[in-house]
N, C-alpha and C positions, 0 to 999 in steps of 0.2 A: 504494498498500500506504499502513497505517495504520502510527504509531511502535509498536504490536504487535498479531500477528496469532495466535490459541488454536487448537493443532491436539492432541484426545485422543489416549493413546496408549492401546493392549490389550496395555500390557505388565506380564506377571506373573511375577515374576523371585524371588521367596522361595520359597526348595527350600521352605519349612513348608508352602508351600500358600497362604498366609496373603496374599501378596502385598502391593503397594503401589502406590499411584492411580500412575502418571507424566502428563505433561502436555505437551507442546513449546508454548513460544512465539516465537514471531521479536521478536525485538527491534531496534530501528534505534539506531544509536550516531552520534555526529555525527562519529568519530574513524574508527572500525573499523567502519563499514559496521551492513550484519545481522548478526546470531549468533543460531545457537539455543541459547534454555534450558528446560529442564525441571527441570520441578516432582515433586516428588515427594512424596506426601502432599495432606492434605487440608486446603485453607485455610480460614478464616471465624473461627478461634477470636480474642475479643478482645487474649490475648495470647499469642497466638500466637510462638514459638520457630522465629525462620530462620537455615540454617548456609547459607551459600553457598561451592559447592567451584568446583578452577577445576584441572582436568587437566593431567597432564604427557606430556611429549612423548612422540609415538606412541600416546597414548591419546585416549578422550573421554568423553563422560558416563557412559558405561557403567563407565568404571574406578572410580567409588564404588558404583553399584548395588548389588551385591551386600554390602561392604562393611554398607550401610544396612539390607539383608536378615537379616543375620547372625544366627542367634537373640540372640547375647549384643549385639545393636544395637536388637531390636524394640524393649525397653521404653524407650529412646530414639527411636526411630523413630516409633512410635504418639504419643508426644507434640511431633515436630518438625515442620518442613516444613523439606524440601532443594531449595535450588537449584543443579541443574548446570548450568554454563556450558560450552559450546563454545568454544573457539578457532576464529577462523576457518576454513572450511575444511577440520575435522581432525577430521568427525564420520564415522560409517558409510557406504560406499560414495555420499562426496561427488564431488561434479565437478568440474573442474580450477578453481580460482580467477578470473578474467578476466585476460585479460593488462595489462590498464588497472591494476589491481588492486594500490594498496601497500599490500605486507605491512604493517603498525603492531610497532612497539618493544614490549619490554616494559612499558614506561614507561604509553605508548597505551592499552593494555589494561587496565592496571589504575586509569587514571584512567578511563575511559570506564564501567566497571562501576557507574558509580550511576545509567548508564540503568536497568542492569537493578531495581534500588530502586526506581527510581521510574515505571516507566511498570506495575509488578509491584506499585506500592504498599507498598512497606515500609520499612517505619521504619528499622529497626534489624537486624542482621545479626553473626551468629559465623561465618568464615571458618573453612575446611580446607582447604587445597591439600598437595600430592606437588610437590616437584621444581622443575620450570618454571612449575605453578600456583602451587605454594606463593611461588616470588618476585614472584607476579602478585599476588597476593591482599597480599605484603605492603606491596607499591607500594599497593593500592587504598586499605588500611586508615591508610598515610600524610596521601594526598592526601586521606580522607574521614574525619577522627577521630570528629564526631560520630554516624556511623552504624556505628558499629563497639563491637561487645560485647566481644569477643575475636577470638582468633585462634590457631589449630593448625596450625601450619607443621610437617612432615616432610621431612628428607633437601634440607633448602634450603641454598641458597648464597646469600651478599650479595653478593660479593667479582666484578669482574669476568674475563671467561675467562683463565687465565694463556697462556703461549706455548704448552704442550707440549698445552693444549686446544684452545687454537685452530686449528693446525695441524691434529691428530687432528679436531675438526669440519668445518672449509672441507674437506676428503679427505673424509670423510661426502658433506658437503651437496654435493658436485661429484658425487660416485655416485649419489646419489638422481635430481637431476638428468639425467647421462646415462643410467642403468643399470637405472632405477626399486628396488624395493627387491632390497637383493641383500648377500651374507652379511656383508659388513664394517660398513654398515649394520645390519643388523640381531645382530650383537656389540653393538656401541656402546652401540646403542638395550636390550640386554639388561644390558648393566654396569651404564648411566647408570637404571635403575629398580632390577634385584636385587643389584646390587655385586659381580656377576662374572657368568664363563658356566660358572665349572667349580662343584661343587654335594656335593666331596663330604663336605664338615662341615657342610652344612645338617642340620636340625632333624629333617625325614621329607624323605629326598630324593626318593620318587617322586610325594610329592602337592606338592612343588618343583616337581618335571619337569613333572607337569601340569599347574601353572599358566604355565610358563616357555614350554612346548608351544601352549598357548591363547593367550600373548601371540605367538608368532612367527604362528601361524595371520590372526590379526587385522592381523600386519603386513602380508604377504604379501597374503592378501584381501579387506579390509576397511576400510584407510587411503589415501590417495590418497598415493602416494610425493614425487609435486611440490610437493602443497601442505605434506607433514610437512616440507618442506627450509627450505620460507620460514620454518615454526617455529622450527627448528635454528639455521636464519639469525640468528634473533629472540634469539631465545637467548644464542646464541656472542654476540651482539656487548651483551648488556647492559650497562647501568651498575652501577656499585655503592653499594649499598645499603647496608654499613656502614655508608660516612659518615652518611647520614642518619637513622639510626634512631632518631634524637632524636625525631622527628617520630613516633616511632609510643608511643600514649599510654595504647594497652587495654593489656591480660592477655595476654600471650604464655604461647603451652605449643608449644617445641619438642623433633622426636624424630628418632630417630634410630635405625636402625639400626646393630649394633657392626662389620658386615663393609660397609658401605653405600659406595660412591666419596664419598660427600659428606657422612662421617662427621666428618672434619676442618671441614669449612667450616661447616657446622652449628653444630660447636662453637665456631669462631671468630664467627660469628653470634650465637650468644649474648653470650660473650665484648663485642662490637661493642655488645649494647645493653643487659649492664649496666652497661656505662661510664657510659651515658647517659643513663641510667632516673633516677626520683627514688624510688620504688618496687620495690626489686629481690624484693619479696614476688608482687609481677605476674609475675614470668619465672621461668620454671618450664624445666625440661633434662629431659630420659628419653630412654635410649640402652639397647637391647634385646640381652642379648646372642647371638650365635652367630646372627643371621641381617641379610640384606642387605636386603630388603623389610620392612617391620613391619608391612605395611595388609594385604601375601600372606601373609607367614609367620606374623604372631604377631598373626590380628584378634583376637583374645576379649581379649589383654593393650591393644592399643589401643584397642578400647568399652570397656575398665576407665577407662583414663587419659584418655579420649574424658571419659567420665561424669564423673572427678572433676574437672574445667575445666570445664565444662559448672554443674557444683553450685555452686562456687567463684565463681562469676558468679552464682549466686543463682536458675540454670537448674534444669528439668525436677528440680527438688525431693522428690518425691515418688517419684519410681525410689530403691527401695532399693539403697543400697550395703552387699551384702553382707561387702566385706573389709576397710570399716571397723571399727578396733578404739580408737578414741579419737577422740572430738570438740573440737577444739581451738578454741574460738570465745572467745571471752575473756567475750560476755555475748549474751545474750539476745535473745530478738524476738519479734513476733509472727508469725504463719501468713503475715499481709499483707503484714508485709515480707518474711519471708524467701523469697516468690515474687516478689520482685523483681528482673529487672538490679542487681548490683550499683553502678550508677553511682547508680541512684536511692536507695537508700538514706544513710541518715544519713553523713554523711563520716565520723566515726568509726569506722563497720564496715567501710570500703571498703579497711582493709589485714589486715583481722584477716586470717591463714589457715586455708583449708576443711582438711577431717580428710583424712590420710593413707591410702589405702589397703591392705593389708598387702604389694601384691604391688609397692609402690613404697618405697624408702629415706627414714628420713624427712630433715629438712631441713639441708644440711651447713651446717657450724660455715665463719665467713668469719674471713677474717685480721685480726687485732684493729689491724696495721697501718694506721693512714691514707692512707699511699700507696699502698694495694691493695686495696680490700676485696670480690675478686668471687670467689665460692667456689674453694675450692681441686679440689671432689668433684665429682658428679654423683650424680643418681639412676641405678641399673643393674639393670634388670629381666632377671634371669637367664632364660633358655631351658629347656629340660629337659637 
């Protein structure tokens, strides 16, 4: 087999009917072996904007397809290419991984993703990930600084697993191994993704119930529970990336739901990044009120936040941001410069913050004390 094999797929998932092209590539990596990569969108533009994703536990590449095809995302989708990476053995109806296969660590997966860019001939990417996938992409961004324009991380934990999480995860892993998908594992994964197994306070209980039921159906009928066990184990044994975030040089957008089980850990990672980064204007934190999973429960607001982030990088500048009420640019630039990624512009423009949409709070003030310059508060997007 060659390093890369391409298989076109006839998947049209846009509810509006327009759909988007999806093509599967088998990418061979030196450490983690062969992985499936799904390219959504048409390539070939000399100034293509590529966004690379990695999915969460109990998910696969389909996790992001519906978000990318959401009506609010269509203007961005039509100007970008999405590269969805599947962790080994986590695809729909995947066969058992070979008995001799050594499942990689989170760090190994992150470092090996450079093969995806090299074999698909992609110069630079913006990273977009949730949960375990976000943790992997943060590692990728730190290992391959020059290939990452920015990263958007949802519900990210930067620390190792605590004692309670370790005991809980070990029990879930054992049950997956001996019993297959079961109620304990199912409840754990729902809690991991949606922040709760009870949704009495949800913005739209019926809509969320439908989303969760779809996730349950995937867990029971489409995900290989034995392979999922290995991914859960790798996540459980993750190393602490909060101690190495000084190597994270690109702009960062951290997003969490107020009800997410990873709300505190996402905020902790935000604080860790702020302590070591040279330009705090490049680090943003958004919390969405009254939701556990922003991507599923508030895709419209996630789409607007992500568009704002991309445009702050100098990308998709032709997409109108209707909620922008004030342009906060200190200097003007030519359209040619405006269309370039931020790192290619004049250094004096790189730290200039982009406009804030009305859905976001303006930048919060920082403490004047020289011993603590971390923002006291964070933007909060209100739910209904």
